[in-house]
N, C-alpha and C positions, 0 to 999 in steps of 0.2 A: 504493500500500499504506500509506504514511504517512497519507494522507487518511482511509483506512478506519479506521486505528487511532485517529486524532484524534477521529472521530465515535463509534466503538464504545466506547472506554474510558469516557467519561462516562455513556453509556447503562448499561453494566454496573455502574458505581458507584451510579447512581441505583437500579437494580434491587436491588442488595445492601442499600442503606440502607432501601429500602421493605420488603424481606423481614425485615430485623432489627427494624424498627419494628412490622410486623404480628405478628411472632413474639412480641415482648415484650408487645404489646397483648393477644394471644391468651392468653399465659401469665398475665398479670394478671387476665384475665377468668375463666380456669379457677380460679385461686387464690382469687378473690373468691367463687366459688360452692362451693368445697370446704369441707365442715364441719370443725370443729376436732377432732372425734372420729372414731374408725374405725368405730363401730357406730351405727346410727340407731335411735331410739325413736319408734315410731308410735303415736298414740293409738288405742285399740281402738274400733271402731264400736259404738254403742249401738243395739240393735234397737228397733223401734217397740213391741214387746210381748214378753213371755215368759210361759210357762205353768209354774206350780208347784203340785203336788198337785191338778191339774185346774182350778185357778183362774187366770184371765187377769189379768196385771198390765200395764196400759198405762204405758209409760215416757215420756210426753210432758210431764207436769207438772214444773216446774223442780226441785223437791226430790227427787221420785222419780227423775228422769233423772240428776241429779247424784250421788245416793247410789249408784245402780247403776254409774254411770261410775267412781266412785272404787274400787269393789270389783272390777269386771272388769279394770280396769287394774292394780290392786294385785296380784291373783292372777296375771295374765299376766306381770308383770315380777318377781314374787317367785319366780324360776325354780326354785331348788333345792327350796323348800318345796312348791310345787305339783307338781313332778315326783315327789317322794317320796310325796305323797298318792295319786297315780294308781298308783304301784307298790304301795303298801300296800293299796289298795282291791281289788286282785286276790286278796288273801288274806282280807279281812274282809267284803266285800260278799256273797260266797256264804253267809256265816253270817247276816248281818243281814237280807238281803232276804226269805228265807222266813219269818222271824219276823214281820216287818212285814206280810207278805201274810196269814198265818194269823190275824192280829189285826185285819185290815181297815184298816190304816194305809197311806196312800198311799206308794208306793215312794220318792217324792222325799224322804221324811223320813230316808233314809239319809244325806243331805247334812247333816242336823242333827248327826249324829255326827262328820262330817268337820270341821264348824265348831267343835263343842264341844271335841274332844280331839285333832284332827289324826290321828284313827284310831290313837291310842296308848291301849291298854287299861290302861296303868299310869299314865296322866296324873293329876296332882293340881294343883289350882289354888291360888293364894295364900290363898284363903278356905276351903280344905279340901274343895272339890267333887272327886270322884274317879271314875276309870274312863272308859270310852268315852263314856258319856252324862252324866258329871259330876253325879252325885247328891251332895247334902249328907248328912252323917251323920244329921241330924235328920229328913230327908225320906225317906230310903231305906226304912226299915221300913214306912212307910205304903203303899209300892208292892211289898211282898213281899220285900224284900232283908234278909238277916241281916247285922248289923254288930256284931262283937265283937272281943275281943283276938286271937282265933285265926282267925276267919272274917270276911271283908268282901266280900260278894257284889257290891258296886259294881264290883269289878274282874273279875267274871265277864262275858265277852262275851255269852253266851246269856242269863243271868239278868238282867243289867242292861238288855238290849234288851227283854226281856219287861216289865220294870218301866217302861221308857220308853213302851212301847205302852199300858200302863195309864194313865199320865199323859196321853198324847196323846188317848186316847179320852175320858177324863174331861173334858179341856179342850174337845174338839170338841162334846161333848154340852152344854157350857155356852155356847160362843160360836157354834157353827155355821159357823165360818170357819177355814180352815187357816192363814191369815196371822195371825189372832188367836192361834191355838194356838201357832204358832212363836214369836211375840213373848212369849207368856206363859211359854214354857219358859225364856226367859232372864230376863224381868222379874218373873215370878211372877203367878199368876192374880189375887191380891189387888190388886196394883199396876195391872195392865191394866184390870181391872174398875172400879177406883176412878177411874182417869184417864179412862176412857170416859165415866163419869158426870160428873166434875168439869169436863171439857173439852167436854161436850155433843157428843160425837162418836159416830158409829156404826161407824166403821172404825178399827182400831188403827193403820193406816198414816197416819192423819191426826193422830195424837197427838204432842204434844211430850214426849219421853222422854229419859232419859240417853243419851249417845252410843253406849255399848256396846250397848244394847238396840235403838236405831234402826238401827245398822249390821248387827245380827245377821241380820235377814231378807234384806237385800240381799246379804250375803256368801253365803248359801245359794243365792240366785238366780244369782249370778255363778259360783260353783264348779260348779253344775250345768251351766251353759253350756259351761264348759271341759271337764268330764268327758265331755260328749256329743260333743265334737269337738275333742280336744286338738291335733291337727295344725293346725287353723285358727288356734290361738293360739300356735303355734310349738313345741309339745311333741311331739317325734318319738321314739316308742319302738317297739321290736320285742318279740316275745314273751319273749325271753330277758332283757329288762330288768325285767320284772315280778316281784314277789315271789311265789314259788310257794306254793300252799295247802299246809298241813301236814295230814297224815292222822293219826288218833289211834286208839288202843285205849282204850275207856272202861272204867274199873275202879270198880265200886261199892263204897264203903267203909262198913261198918256197925259196925266196931269201932275203937277209938282206935288211933292210930299214935303211938308214943312218940318216934320219931326219923324225920323225913321224909327225911333224907339217906340213911339206911339203906334206907328204903322205895324211894327212887329208884334206888339202886344195885341192889337186887334186881330192879327192872323194866328194868334195862339202860340207864338214862339218868343224867345228873348231877343233883345237887340244883338247880343253876341252871336246867337245862332243865325240871325239874318245876315250879319257881316261875314260870318265864317263861310257861308255858302254863296254869298254875293260880294266877294272881297273887292270887286271892282268899284263898289260904293266907297268913296274916299272922304265923305263928309257925313254930317249928321242929318243932312237934308238932300233932296234930289230935285233939282230945278229943271222944269221943262217950259221953254218959252212958248206963249200962245201962238206966235208966228212960226214956230218950228214944227216940223213934221216928225220930230223925233219921238220915239217911244222906247221903253225899256222893258225887258222881261225879268222879273224877279223870281228866284227860286225859293219856294216855301217848303221846307222839309216836312214830310208827314210825321206825325207823332210816333206812329208805329215803327217806322224805320230808324228812328233815332236811338232806340234802346236795344241793348243786347239782353236777350232773355235766356234763362237756363233751358237747355234742351233744344234751343232754336237751331234750325238747319240753315247755316250760312250758304248762300249761293256762291259756288266756286266758278270763277271765270275760266280758269285753265286747270284741268285735272292733273297736269304734270307738276303743279305746285305742291300737291299734298300727298302724304302717305295714306295708305288705306286706314280708315278708322277702325 
């Protein structure tokens, strides 16, 4: 028995030491491969090509590839901003899309509004561009928008979209290329035309331009990809997460309104709600001259559509935006 113990104890000790060594070594291996952060950030794959407004964009040249890569990764990891854009699109795209269609503008140009204003119809830039499509005060009247102390139609979703269509058609008739049109919306037709001539280029995507204008087109390409398949980029929404479309009663106004707060109260809504859905109203009154033939249409939200109700089935504009409930 003593002989057995004499031989067995050393074997057991050797096994224990080996186990401790292997365990420590294994632990060190695991720790060496463990990242310092709890979440991983993976670079988004750049496709070989994308389609925008029916035009194919090959993404293999270094500058085009890297510009697209910057924007697709930016929107993918700008989580809250991109998530909110998808939510808001459920309310605004049903208004924008039919207007683009009736004017013969490619549906993809709704993403121009996404880039311009983040789908905020009350947006105003540091240089004074305003509304969903970011028209300047000096430019707006040329495309049929009234801008005065009481009325600024740059903030009207429907009218500013109609104005944007006029600009886009005018630019397409000039360039014959939707990518040129998109870049001119940001950089201006004069600048794009001038640089095409000075740089002896035929395609605006080959131009050396200020960074804001260069990024502009690729931001549209990128946000389109995410909107067409949000879950692929990590954005998981259900129908109840989307912002519900608001329904309105349209009231045509042909006479002056001396106090819009009183008018709103008579219509069963607050002054704030009247201004929210008719942001083109820039004063507390609306004056219509007796000699003028002007009339305005005010949108009065229905009480039913202004509230979220438990169990309510939100109308989904694009099924691709949501995961199965």
